[in-house]
N, CA and C atoms as an extended XYZ file, in Angstrom:
282
Properties=species:S:1:pos:R:3:atomname:S:1:resname:S:1:resid:I:1 pbc="F F F"
N        78.904      107.143       47.897 N   MET     1
C        77.832      106.553       47.114 CA  MET     1
C        78.377      106.075       45.792 C   MET     1
N        78.070      104.859       45.438 N   SER     2
C        78.581      104.301       44.200 CA  SER     2
C        77.658      104.671       43.045 C   SER     2
N        78.236      104.771       41.883 N   GLN     3
C        77.467      105.110       40.695 CA  GLN     3
C        77.626      104.005       39.664 C   GLN     3
N        76.759      104.031       38.656 N   SER     4
C        76.895      103.063       37.574 CA  SER     4
C        76.808      103.810       36.256 C   SER     4
N        77.384      103.198       35.241 N   SER     5
C        77.408      103.802       33.920 CA  SER     5
C        77.443      102.686       32.885 C   SER     5
N        76.943      102.968       31.691 N   GLU     6
C        76.881      101.945       30.639 CA  GLU     6
C        76.918      102.619       29.272 C   GLU     6
N        77.586      101.970       28.325 N   ARG     7
C        77.608      102.443       26.934 CA  ARG     7
C        77.827      101.251       26.017 C   ARG     7
N        77.163      101.259       24.865 N   THR     8
C        77.341      100.204       23.874 CA  THR     8
C        78.153      100.748       22.709 C   THR     8
N        79.112       99.947       22.269 N   VAL     9
C        80.037      100.330       21.202 CA  VAL     9
C        80.014       99.267       20.116 C   VAL     9
N        80.055       99.684       18.849 N   ARG    10
C        80.199       98.749       17.731 CA  ARG    10
C        81.673       98.717       17.360 C   ARG    10
N        82.271       97.534       17.415 N   LEU    11
C        83.712       97.415       17.176 CA  LEU    11
C        84.081       97.724       15.723 C   LEU    11
N        85.127       98.530       15.516 N   PRO    12
C        85.595       98.809       14.162 CA  PRO    12
C        86.526       97.709       13.630 C   PRO    12
N        87.001       96.818       14.518 N   ALA    13
C        87.917       95.734       14.128 CA  ALA    13
C        87.793       94.609       15.153 C   ALA    13
N        88.386       93.458       14.847 N   ASP    14
C        88.346       92.321       15.768 CA  ASP    14
C        89.051       92.646       17.074 C   ASP    14
N        88.511       92.127       18.167 N   LEU    15
C        89.102       92.320       19.490 CA  LEU    15
C        89.950       91.093       19.802 C   LEU    15
N        91.187       91.096       19.297 N   HIS    16
C        92.077       89.950       19.491 CA  HIS    16
C        93.006       90.189       20.676 C   HIS    16
N        94.027       89.383       20.825 N   ALA    17
C        94.858       89.339       22.035 CA  ALA    17
C        95.459       90.678       22.449 C   ALA    17
N        96.089       91.379       21.541 N   ARG    18
C        96.787       92.607       21.932 CA  ARG    18
C        95.821       93.671       22.463 C   ARG    18
N        94.764       94.028       21.729 N   PRO    19
C        93.849       95.020       22.288 CA  PRO    19
C        93.089       94.509       23.509 C   PRO    19
N        92.815       93.209       23.570 N   ALA    20
C        92.149       92.648       24.746 CA  ALA    20
C        93.033       92.815       25.974 C   ALA    20
N        94.324       92.615       25.815 N   GLY    21
C        95.267       92.787       26.915 CA  GLY    21
C        95.333       94.229       27.380 C   GLY    21
N        95.379       95.153       26.449 N   GLN    22
C        95.410       96.579       26.791 CA  GLN    22
C        94.127       96.980       27.524 C   GLN    22
N        93.009       96.486       27.031 N   LEU    23
C        91.723       96.791       27.637 CA  LEU    23
C        91.651       96.258       29.065 C   LEU    23
N        92.094       95.029       29.271 N   SER    24
C        92.069       94.411       30.603 CA  SER    24
C        92.975       95.142       31.582 C   SER    24
N        94.163       95.518       31.137 N   MET    25
C        95.081       96.256       32.007 CA  MET    25
C        94.485       97.603       32.405 C   MET    25
N        93.837       98.262       31.464 N   THR    26
C        93.210       99.546       31.760 CA  THR    26
C        92.052       99.362       32.736 C   THR    26
N        91.225       98.347       32.514 N   ALA    27
C        90.084       98.071       33.403 CA  ALA    27
C        90.562       97.802       34.827 C   ALA    27
N        91.693       97.130       34.958 N   ALA    28
C        92.229       96.801       36.278 CA  ALA    28
C        92.664       98.046       37.049 C   ALA    28
N        92.867       99.152       36.352 N   GLY    29
C        93.289      100.381       37.003 CA  GLY    29
C        92.159      101.170       37.648 C   GLY    29
N        90.924      100.731       37.457 N   PHE    30
C        89.780      101.423       38.041 CA  PHE    30
C        89.315      100.721       39.308 C   PHE    30
N        88.770      101.488       40.233 N   LYS    31
C        88.208      100.926       41.461 CA  LYS    31
C        86.883      100.225       41.181 C   LYS    31
N        86.150      100.710       40.195 N   SER    32
C        84.835      100.167       39.868 CA  SER    32
C        84.916       98.747       39.327 C   SER    32
N        83.837       98.009       39.519 N   LYS    33
C        83.692       96.706       38.872 CA  LYS    33
C        83.300       97.001       37.432 C   LYS    33
N        84.085       96.503       36.490 N   VAL    34
C        83.851       96.788       35.083 CA  VAL    34
C        83.567       95.474       34.358 C   VAL    34
N        82.480       95.457       33.598 N   THR    35
C        82.133       94.269       32.823 CA  THR    35
C        81.923       94.637       31.363 C   THR    35
N        82.090       93.641       30.514 N   LEU    36
C        81.787       93.766       29.088 CA  LEU    36
C        80.720       92.742       28.773 C   LEU    36
N        79.774       93.109       27.933 N   ALA    37
C        78.714       92.182       27.559 CA  ALA    37
C        78.537       92.151       26.052 C   ALA    37
N        78.367       90.935       25.543 N   VAL    38
C        77.997       90.715       24.151 CA  VAL    38
C        76.739       89.863       24.219 C   VAL    38
N        75.632       90.449       23.813 N   GLY    39
C        74.359       89.754       23.958 CA  GLY    39
C        74.076       89.501       25.430 C   GLY    39
N        73.767       88.269       25.774 N   GLU    40
C        73.459       87.904       27.158 CA  GLU    40
C        74.705       87.553       27.967 C   GLU    40
N        75.843       87.419       27.301 N   ARG    41
C        77.080       87.019       27.979 CA  ARG    41
C        77.798       88.234       28.534 C   ARG    41
N        78.069       88.229       29.845 N   GLU    42
C        78.750       89.344       30.505 CA  GLU    42
C        79.969       88.801       31.250 C   GLU    42
N        81.107       89.490       31.084 N   ILE    43
C        82.364       89.022       31.683 CA  ILE    43
C        83.061       90.152       32.432 C   ILE    43
N        83.988       89.778       33.300 N   ASP    44
C        84.826       90.723       34.028 CA  ASP    44
C        85.874       91.270       33.062 C   ASP    44
N        85.889       92.584       32.872 N   ALA    45
C        86.800       93.209       31.909 CA  ALA    45
C        88.256       93.144       32.347 C   ALA    45
N        88.533       92.787       33.597 N   ARG    46
C        89.913       92.718       34.085 CA  ARG    46
C        90.626       91.436       33.663 C   ARG    46
N        89.897       90.484       33.141 N   SER    47
C        90.488       89.211       32.731 CA  SER    47
C        90.706       89.181       31.224 C   SER    47
N        91.965       89.192       30.808 N   VAL    48
C        92.263       89.173       29.369 CA  VAL    48
C        91.715       87.900       28.725 C   VAL    48
N        91.768       86.784       29.427 N   LEU    49
C        91.259       85.537       28.851 CA  LEU    49
C        89.750       85.600       28.634 C   LEU    49
N        89.032       86.191       29.577 N   LEU    50
C        87.582       86.323       29.407 CA  LEU    50
C        87.253       87.310       28.287 C   LEU    50
N        88.014       88.399       28.195 N   VAL    51
C        87.789       89.376       27.114 CA  VAL    51
C        88.025       88.713       25.764 C   VAL    51
N        89.116       87.976       25.637 N   MET    52
C        89.395       87.272       24.378 CA  MET    52
C        88.320       86.221       24.109 C   MET    52
N        87.833       85.575       25.179 N   GLY    53
C        86.816       84.536       25.047 CA  GLY    53
C        85.475       85.038       24.547 C   GLY    53
N        85.262       86.349       24.579 N   LEU    54
C        84.024       86.892       24.024 CA  LEU    54
C        83.941       86.636       22.524 C   LEU    54
N        85.094       86.503       21.885 N   GLY    55
C        85.115       86.267       20.440 CA  GLY    55
C        84.544       87.437       19.651 C   GLY    55
N        84.698       88.634       20.169 N   ALA    56
C        84.135       89.817       19.527 CA  ALA    56
C        84.913       90.157       18.262 C   ALA    56
N        84.203       90.256       17.175 N   THR    57
C        84.803       90.594       15.884 CA  THR    57
C        84.236       91.921       15.385 C   THR    57
N        84.775       92.367       14.278 N   LYS    58
C        84.335       93.634       13.692 CA  LYS    58
C        82.809       93.677       13.621 C   LYS    58
N        82.263       94.806       13.987 N   ASP    59
C        80.824       95.096       13.979 CA  ASP    59
C        80.040       94.438       15.116 C   ASP    59
N        80.734       93.760       16.039 N   THR    60
C        80.067       93.236       17.231 CA  THR    60
C        79.725       94.404       18.146 C   THR    60
N        78.540       94.368       18.743 N   GLU    61
C        78.172       95.384       19.724 CA  GLU    61
C        78.575       94.891       21.112 C   GLU    61
N        79.391       95.690       21.799 N   ILE    62
C        79.847       95.371       23.150 CA  ILE    62
C        79.327       96.456       24.090 C   ILE    62
N        78.716       96.018       25.185 N   THR    63
C        78.245       96.950       26.196 CA  THR    63
C        79.252       96.986       27.339 C   THR    63
N        79.703       98.181       27.657 N   VAL    64
C        80.635       98.394       28.763 CA  VAL    64
C        79.811       98.884       29.946 C   VAL    64
N        79.922       98.164       31.078 N   ARG    65
C        79.204       98.552       32.295 CA  ARG    65
C        80.197       98.692       33.436 C   ARG    65
N        79.948       99.655       34.293 N   ALA    66
C        80.796       99.826       35.472 CA  ALA    66
C        79.929      100.258       36.640 C   ALA    66
N        80.320       99.785       37.819 N   GLU    67
C        79.637      100.185       39.041 CA  GLU    67
C        80.686      100.471       40.095 C   GLU    67
N        80.640      101.679       40.627 N   GLY    68
C        81.609      102.094       41.638 CA  GLY    68
C        81.856      103.579       41.569 C   GLY    68
N        82.801      104.036       42.366 N   ASP    69
C        83.064      105.467       42.477 CA  ASP    69
C        83.544      106.114       41.181 C   ASP    69
N        84.292      105.379       40.365 N   ASP    70
C        84.815      105.948       39.112 CA  ASP    70
C        84.175      105.293       37.882 C   ASP    70
N        82.903      104.904       38.014 N   ALA    71
C        82.206      104.185       36.944 CA  ALA    71
C        82.136      104.971       35.637 C   ALA    71
N        81.775      106.228       35.711 N   ALA    72
C        81.645      107.030       34.490 CA  ALA    72
C        82.982      107.131       33.764 C   ALA    72
N        84.044      107.364       34.504 N   GLU    73
C        85.371      107.463       33.900 CA  GLU    73
C        85.786      106.122       33.285 C   GLU    73
N        85.497      105.026       33.978 N   ALA    74
C        85.844      103.702       33.467 CA  ALA    74
C        85.122      103.419       32.155 C   ALA    74
N        83.831      103.697       32.117 N   VAL    75
C        83.054      103.450       30.896 CA  VAL    75
C        83.539      104.343       29.765 C   VAL    75
N        83.783      105.610       30.044 N   ASP    76
C        84.281      106.520       29.004 CA  ASP    76
C        85.615      106.044       28.441 C   ASP    76
N        86.533      105.677       29.325 N   THR    77
C        87.867      105.258       28.899 CA  THR    77
C        87.816      103.966       28.087 C   THR    77
N        87.132      102.958       28.609 N   LEU    78
C        87.100      101.665       27.930 CA  LEU    78
C        86.282      101.713       26.647 C   LEU    78
N        85.206      102.480       26.638 N   SER    79
C        84.428      102.639       25.406 CA  SER    79
C        85.273      103.308       24.327 C   SER    79
N        86.019      104.319       24.734 N   GLY    80
C        86.909      104.986       23.784 CA  GLY    80
C        87.943      104.044       23.215 C   GLY    80
N        88.462      103.166       24.065 N   MET    81
C        89.436      102.178       23.586 CA  MET    81
C        88.788      101.220       22.592 C   MET    81
N        87.579      100.774       22.884 N   LEU    82
C        86.888       99.850       21.977 CA  LEU    82
C        86.546      100.511       20.645 C   LEU    82
N        86.219      101.791       20.692 N   GLU    83
C        85.887      102.519       19.465 CA  GLU    83
C        87.097      102.690       18.558 C   GLU    83
N        88.306      102.505       19.112 N   THR    84
C        89.535      102.686       18.331 CA  THR    84
C        90.427      101.454       18.425 C   THR    84
N        89.835      100.271       18.351 N   VAL    85
C        90.588       99.025       18.472 CA  VAL    85
C        91.767       98.991       17.516 C   VAL    85
N        91.607       99.445       16.300 N   THR    86
C        92.713       99.412       15.340 CA  THR    86
C        93.841      100.333       15.781 C   THR    86
N        93.507      101.454       16.437 N   ALA    87
C        94.540      102.366       16.933 CA  ALA    87
C        95.302      101.738       18.095 C   ALA    87
N        94.629      100.982       18.952 N   ILE    88
C        95.292      100.279       20.053 CA  ILE    88
C        96.324       99.319       19.477 C   ILE    88
N        95.923       98.552       18.493 N   ASP    89
C        96.792       97.565       17.886 CA  ASP    89
C        98.011       98.224       17.249 C   ASP    89
N        97.813       99.315       16.527 N   ALA    90
C        98.920      100.002       15.854 CA  ALA    90
C        99.885      100.599       16.870 C   ALA    90
N        99.357      101.181       17.946 N   ALA    91
C       100.218      101.785       18.978 CA  ALA    91
C       101.041      100.727       19.687 C   ALA    91
N       100.463       99.571       19.933 N   ALA    92
C       101.162       98.498       20.651 CA  ALA    92
C       102.253       97.857       19.792 C   ALA    92
N       102.053       97.846       18.494 N   SER    93
C       103.050       97.180       17.643 CA  SER    93
C       104.119       98.138       17.149 C   SER    93
N       103.915       99.439       17.346 N   GLY    94
C       104.853      100.420       16.805 CA  GLY    94
C       105.825      100.925       17.734 C   GLY    94
């Protein structure tokens, strides 16, 4: 039986190329279908180009949704990454 999960996060920093890439790679590791939404626009979280195309900047609210066997884990992991965008960037550059 598939499950679904959802959480909204307010970004602490801009979601630019490096964190978008990390987020997409992580999303691709889940079996669940994972999407990100800003307002009415919803995209596949596995596509770095679509994630970057959201144009999400500091204080943007992003909703993470997942549907599938590991939906709760996917939402928890990706929401945590979005909540620490600046930490993703620092870890990738260091």
